[in-house]
N, C-alpha and C positions, 0 to 999 in steps of 0.2 A: 159446732160445724154449721156455718151459716152461708149457704151457697145459693146464688141467684140461679133459678132454673127457668126454662122456658116452660109454657103451659104444656106443650107436647111431651116434654121430658118427665114432668110431673105426673101426668097421666099415665105415661109408659110404667113408671115405678109403681104407681097405684095398681094397675092391671097386672103387672108381674108379681107383685108381692105375695099374695096367697099360693099360687102354684109353685113359686120358687121356694117358699118357706117350707112347704109340705115336701118337696123334694130334697130340700137340704137336710130335714131332720130324719128322713128315711133313707137317704143315699149319701150325700156329701160329707156329713159330719161323721160318717162311720169309716172313713178311710183310715184313720190311724189304727183303729181296732183291726181292720182287715190286713194291714201290713204287718203289724206286730204278731197277729194270729199265724201269718205265714212263716215268720221267722223263729217264732218261739220253739218249734221243735229242733231247731238248729242249736239251741243252747242246752239241749238234754241228750241229744242222740249220742250214744257211747262211741260211735264209730266217726263221728264228725271231726274234722280236723280243728285244732285250736284257733286258728285264724278265723274260721267261719264262726265259732262261738263269740269271739271279740267283735266281729263285724255285726253279729245279731244283737249283742248288748249295745252297740253304738247305734244301731237302727231303732232300738226301743228308746234310747234317749232322744234321738231326733224326733220321733214321732209323739213322744210325751210333750217336748217343748212346742212341737207344732200345735198340739192339741190346746195348750194354754194360750197360744196366740189366737186360735179360734175364738176361745172363750173371752179373750181380751177385746177382741174384735165385736163380739156379740155385746159386750158390756158398753162399748163405745156406741153402738147403734142403738141400743136400749136408752142410754142416757140422752142421746140426741132426740129420740122419739118422744120420750115422755117429759122433756124440757121444752117440747114444741119448737125445737130448732130444726127438725126434719119431720114431714108429714107421714112418712112411712119408715118402718124398720129397715126395709131394703136399702133405703138411701144410704144410711150409715154403713151397712155391710159392703156396698159396692164403692164407697168413697172413702173409707178408712185408710190411713197410712200406717207403715209398719210400727212407728212410735205409739200409735193409738192402740195397739194390740198388746200393750203391757198391762197386766191386771193391776200392778201397783199403781200405774198412772191413772187408771180409771177409778180406783177405790181410795186414792190418797186421802188421809184425815178423816175418812168415813167410819161410822159405827155401823153395826148390822141394821139398826133400826133406820138409820138414815138411807142405806142402801136399798131398803124396801121401797123408799119413795123414789129415790132418784133413778133407779132402773126399772120402775113401775111394776116390781114384783107383786105388791099388794093389789095393784090394779088388776093383775091377771086373774086372781082368785074372787074378785068382787062380785061374781054372779054365780048363782046355783049351778052346780054340775051334776051330771048324770053318771051313771055306771059306777065303777069302783071308786071314783074320785068322790062321789056322794058319801061315801063311808068313811073318808079321811078328814083330819083336821088340816085343811089346806092352808090356813093361816100359819100353821106351824111348819107346814112344808116350806113355804117361801121363806119364813123366819130362818129355818135351818139351813136353807140353800144360801142365804144372804150371809149367815156366819161361816159356811164352807168356803165362800168366796173371799170373805174378809179375813178369815183366820187361818185357812189352810192353802187354798189354791194359790194364793199370791206368792207363798213362800216358795213355791216351785219355779218361780221367775226371779231368782236373785240375779244381781247384776253380772256375777261371774258365771253363772249358768247361761244367761243370755248371750254374753261374749263368745263363750265356747260353742253355743249353738250356731251363732252367726259364721264361726269359723268352719262349722260343718257345712253349712248351706252354701257358703261362698268359698270354694276353693278346696274343701275337705282337708284343712291343715291339722290333722290329727296323725298320731302314730300308734302302733299297736300296743306299746308298753310305756307307761310314764318313766320307767327306769332309763329309757333312753336319754332323758333330760336329767334325772336325778336318782341316785340309787335308792333313796327313801321313799320314792314314790311308788304306790301300788303297782303291781305288774298287770294293769288293765289299761284299755285305750285311754289316751291323754291328748290335750292340746296345749299349745302354748300361744299367748298373744300379749300384745303391749296392753299394760293397764290403763284405764281411763285417767287414773291419777298417779302416773309413774314418778318414782323417786330415783335419784342418782344411783342408790344401791339396789333398788328393785324396780327396774323398769318393766319387767315382764311378769305375767302370772302363769301358772301352771294349774291345769284342771284335769284330774283324773277320774275315771268312773268307778271309784272304789266301792260305792254302794251297789254296783250293777253285778256282783257275783251272784246275787240272787234277784233275778228280775221280776219276780212275782209281785211285790208291792207296787211295782211300776205299771204292771199290767192291770192291776186293780185301780191304780190311779187314772190311767187311760180310760178304763171302763167307767169310773165315777164321773170323770169329766165329760165323757160323751154323753152320759145319761143326763147329766145336768144341762147341757146344751139342748138336747132333745125335749127334756121336760120343759124348759123355758120357751122354746119354739112352739112346742105343742100346745102349752096353755095359752100362748099368744094367739095361735090360730083358733083355738075354742072360744076365746074371748071376742075376737074381731071378725072372725070368718066361718062362723058356725054354718051359715048357708052355703058357703063354697065347699065345705067338708061334707055336708050332706049330700050335695050334688056329686060328690066324689065316692059316695058310699061309705064315708067315715062318720056314721051317725052315732057313735059311742066312743068313749075314750079307749075302750078295749080294742077298737078298730084303728085307733090312732097311734097308740103306744105298743111297743113290742113287749112280750112278757118280762124281758129283762129290765126294760125300763119301768114297767109297772111295779116290779119288785124293788127297784131303786126308790121310787117315789113312795111306796109303802113304808119302806125302812126310814127315810128321811123325814117322813111325817110324824114319826113318833116323838114323844114328848122331850126327848133329850138326846143329843148327839154324843157318841163316845168321844173321848178326848182324842185331839189330834196330835 
């Protein structure tokens, strides 16, 4: 991303970056958790009609995919910032295009060790930290986050899932049951769309939410993804805008990260991640 900007635009982005990022990590990136938290009871209430449960499962799928786009966009912005193609992280966040928000696109061909450098994760922990962060192995934290991004998170944005998600965003081309298309399909919400590589015998693809009978794993994925974003943005603010945080009364990591994110940071900083 190399875009010619006026001096006024560049200064505006520099001025807006710290307040925007603080608001983003404490407000904006929690939208998916807020929405799925509101619909989760619909999947469990014994008196709820079946269609409501199906719509709730569809909502969880939509918000999980939305979250991975948010992470993809952040990776795009980090790559631009730490390759010196953009002077601020905010520039990448406001300029990215939909194709840039695919995690696979951002990490293609990378190892976790390379991701530490490309996305500046190692740079974020290159200074002494205070509070609970001072008690943790932060190098291990960012190494494990890089491994999560490379080995786990990108798998949630397969081509087929992205196509199905786009059909949900644009026109809601979904039905309540895949059996409307084919009797062998699961009796769960499903979409039909033309393949990117159609053949004469299989021009269309079917996608059903067979894994959403139990939405709990996807609620966990949304929580982990959100905490990954807030951890990265929070470390970025601590690294480059400590004075701004102090002026806002955020003088310690405990005042910046929620208890839930602190727990996530502690768990991910452990020596070894569980198998994904």
